[in-house]
Backbone bond lengths (Angstrom), bond angles and torsions (degrees), N, CA, C in turn:
res aa  C-N    CA-C-N  psi(-1)  N-CA   C-N-CA  omega(-1)  CA-C   N-CA-C  phi
1 M - - - 1.447 - - 1.533 108.23 -
2 T 1.318 116.63 130.79 1.464 120.64 178.76 1.527 109.90 -76.99
3 H 1.329 115.22 166.36 1.468 119.72 176.56 1.522 110.41 -60.33
4 Q 1.328 116.62 -40.79 1.460 120.36 -179.44 1.526 111.07 -63.68
5 E 1.322 116.90 -41.06 1.470 120.28 178.46 1.526 110.94 -65.95
6 A 1.325 116.35 -40.27 1.462 120.27 178.48 1.524 110.69 -64.20
7 I 1.339 116.25 -41.65 1.464 120.27 178.37 1.524 110.11 -63.11
8 S 1.323 117.05 -44.38 1.461 121.07 179.76 1.525 110.73 -59.21
9 K 1.318 116.87 -46.33 1.467 121.29 179.53 1.523 110.69 -62.37
10 D 1.335 116.75 -46.22 1.463 120.95 -179.58 1.522 111.80 -63.93
11 L 1.333 117.34 -36.56 1.462 120.07 178.87 1.521 111.48 -64.24
12 V 1.319 117.27 -41.32 1.466 120.29 178.74 1.531 109.95 -63.98
13 I 1.321 116.55 -44.92 1.462 120.76 179.04 1.522 110.34 -62.19
14 A 1.332 116.91 -44.41 1.464 120.99 -179.68 1.523 111.40 -64.22
15 L 1.325 116.72 -41.28 1.462 120.23 178.96 1.523 110.45 -61.28
16 E 1.328 116.64 -47.54 1.460 120.05 179.75 1.529 111.14 -61.98
17 A 1.323 116.64 -42.00 1.463 120.17 -179.18 1.521 111.35 -66.64
18 T 1.330 117.86 -42.08 1.462 119.64 -179.21 1.522 111.27 -70.91
19 E 1.330 117.70 -31.88 1.469 119.66 174.84 1.528 110.31 -64.27
20 R 1.340 116.66 -43.97 1.471 120.07 177.66 1.520 110.58 -62.97
21 L 1.335 116.72 -42.87 1.460 121.13 179.36 1.522 110.53 -60.99
22 N 1.322 116.79 -44.82 1.458 121.02 -179.56 1.528 110.97 -61.01
23 K 1.327 117.01 -44.12 1.469 120.79 178.51 1.526 110.96 -64.73
24 S 1.321 117.03 -40.30 1.465 120.41 179.33 1.522 110.96 -65.42
25 L 1.331 116.91 -39.90 1.465 120.01 177.40 1.521 110.61 -63.97
26 D 1.334 117.27 -39.09 1.467 120.71 176.40 1.526 110.72 -61.06
27 R 1.334 116.69 -46.43 1.468 120.46 -179.72 1.525 110.95 -64.26
28 L 1.328 116.80 -39.52 1.457 120.47 179.04 1.521 110.18 -62.87
29 A 1.329 116.71 -43.55 1.463 120.46 179.22 1.525 110.86 -64.52
30 E 1.327 116.91 -40.10 1.469 121.01 179.58 1.523 111.38 -64.83
31 E 1.315 116.37 -40.19 1.464 120.97 -177.87 1.520 111.96 -81.55
32 N 1.336 116.49 -13.56 1.463 122.06 -177.10 1.524 110.27 53.11
33 G 1.307 114.62 39.22 1.452 119.74 -179.15 1.507 111.36 -119.31
34 C 1.290 115.14 -167.56 1.458 120.18 -179.90 1.522 108.30 -146.63
35 S 1.301 115.54 137.13 1.463 119.18 175.71 1.513 108.49 -141.31
36 E 1.298 116.02 151.53 1.458 121.64 179.67 1.520 108.59 -113.05
37 F 1.300 115.96 155.41 1.455 119.66 174.10 1.515 108.15 -128.04
38 L 1.314 115.61 155.97 1.456 120.47 178.93 1.516 109.04 -81.69
39 S 1.311 115.88 118.50 1.456 120.68 179.79 1.519 110.36 -70.19
40 S 1.312 115.15 162.92 1.463 118.99 177.48 1.523 109.64 -65.67
41 H 1.314 115.33 161.63 1.465 119.80 -177.89 1.519 112.02 -60.25
42 R 1.339 118.70 -32.73 1.467 120.59 179.87 1.522 109.94 -64.14
43 L 1.311 116.55 -45.04 1.456 119.44 -179.50 1.522 111.17 -67.69
44 L 1.323 117.19 -38.23 1.464 119.72 176.84 1.521 110.44 -63.27
45 G 1.341 116.31 -41.21 1.458 120.51 178.63 1.518 112.62 -62.43
46 E 1.330 115.85 -32.13 1.464 120.80 178.37 1.526 111.25 -89.03
47 K 1.323 116.08 4.21 1.461 123.12 179.05 1.526 112.19 59.87
48 I 1.334 115.73 34.64 1.462 121.18 174.87 1.520 105.48 -105.23
49 T 1.316 116.23 88.25 1.458 120.12 -172.92 1.522 113.50 -114.66
50 S 1.306 118.01 -6.00 1.461 120.50 -179.98 1.525 109.92 -83.08
51 N 1.320 116.64 130.53 1.462 120.06 176.63 1.523 110.92 -57.48
52 R 1.323 116.38 -39.34 1.465 120.36 -179.87 1.531 110.52 -62.77
53 N 1.329 117.37 -43.01 1.466 120.36 179.36 1.522 111.57 -65.72
54 I 1.331 116.78 -39.64 1.463 120.13 178.50 1.520 110.14 -64.11
55 L 1.342 117.12 -42.97 1.461 120.99 178.71 1.528 110.75 -62.62
56 L 1.325 117.59 -41.80 1.468 120.69 177.92 1.525 111.19 -63.37
57 M 1.332 117.24 -38.09 1.463 120.32 177.29 1.526 110.49 -66.32
58 L 1.328 117.20 -40.12 1.462 121.63 178.08 1.524 110.62 -61.50
59 I 1.323 116.61 -45.24 1.466 120.75 178.39 1.522 110.19 -63.14
60 G 1.325 116.77 -42.42 1.464 120.60 178.04 1.518 111.99 -61.51
61 N 1.329 116.78 -42.32 1.465 120.26 177.77 1.520 111.00 -63.12
62 A 1.335 116.94 -42.01 1.469 120.42 178.83 1.526 110.77 -62.80
63 M 1.317 116.91 -39.57 1.467 120.10 178.13 1.528 110.79 -65.90
64 D 1.328 117.09 -41.81 1.467 120.89 177.94 1.524 111.03 -60.97
65 I 1.334 116.64 -43.74 1.463 120.89 178.62 1.520 110.18 -61.80
66 S 1.326 116.71 -43.13 1.465 121.00 179.71 1.524 111.07 -60.67
67 I 1.313 116.80 -44.33 1.470 121.05 179.50 1.528 110.27 -62.36
68 K 1.326 116.77 -45.81 1.467 120.64 -178.40 1.524 111.71 -62.66
69 T 1.334 116.89 -44.07 1.463 119.73 -174.96 1.518 112.93 -77.79
70 N 1.315 118.33 -13.77 1.463 120.70 179.07 1.524 113.10 -94.42
71 K 1.323 118.04 0.51 1.465 120.25 176.55 1.525 108.60 -66.18
72 P 1.335 118.14 135.81 1.472 121.11 -175.94 1.526 113.97 -54.37
73 G 1.314 118.40 -44.69 1.461 121.07 -179.28 1.515 112.12 -63.28
74 F 1.304 116.23 -40.97 1.458 120.53 -179.91 1.522 110.31 -66.20
75 K 1.327 116.19 -42.83 1.464 119.93 179.91 1.525 111.18 -65.30
76 A 1.334 117.19 -35.22 1.464 120.63 -179.69 1.528 111.26 -71.56
77 D 1.322 116.45 -41.61 1.467 120.79 -177.68 1.526 112.90 -77.70
78 Y 1.323 116.72 -31.18 1.470 121.36 -175.55 1.529 110.07 -133.64
79 P 1.345 118.19 69.79 1.458 119.69 -176.05 1.529 113.18 -61.53
80 D 1.309 117.35 -30.34 1.462 121.34 176.85 1.518 107.17 -135.42
81 Y 1.323 115.11 60.55 1.455 123.27 -166.53 1.513 114.59 -60.69
82 F 1.318 119.66 -20.73 1.455 118.72 -175.22 1.520 113.66 -97.47
83 T 1.328 118.44 -1.86 1.465 118.69 177.69 1.514 113.17 -122.46
84 K 1.310 119.48 -9.00 1.470 121.56 -177.60 1.519 110.16 -95.62
């Protein structure tokens, strides 16, 4: 699998996961309740078990990706880097 193919696959997975997360956050806000989920074993091993901390890490990762992909050299070399 090429880097571009891996990126494409990961983007689809990330999009689906963030859409589910967004809908779940909407439902949580509507219900004015609270629910916990069991984190993956990697996150438990790193003692990152708070939903709030996981969400902050997700936002941080998205910001890092945005910064990397908006660099002029990267945009010039890989204008559509996840499908080519």
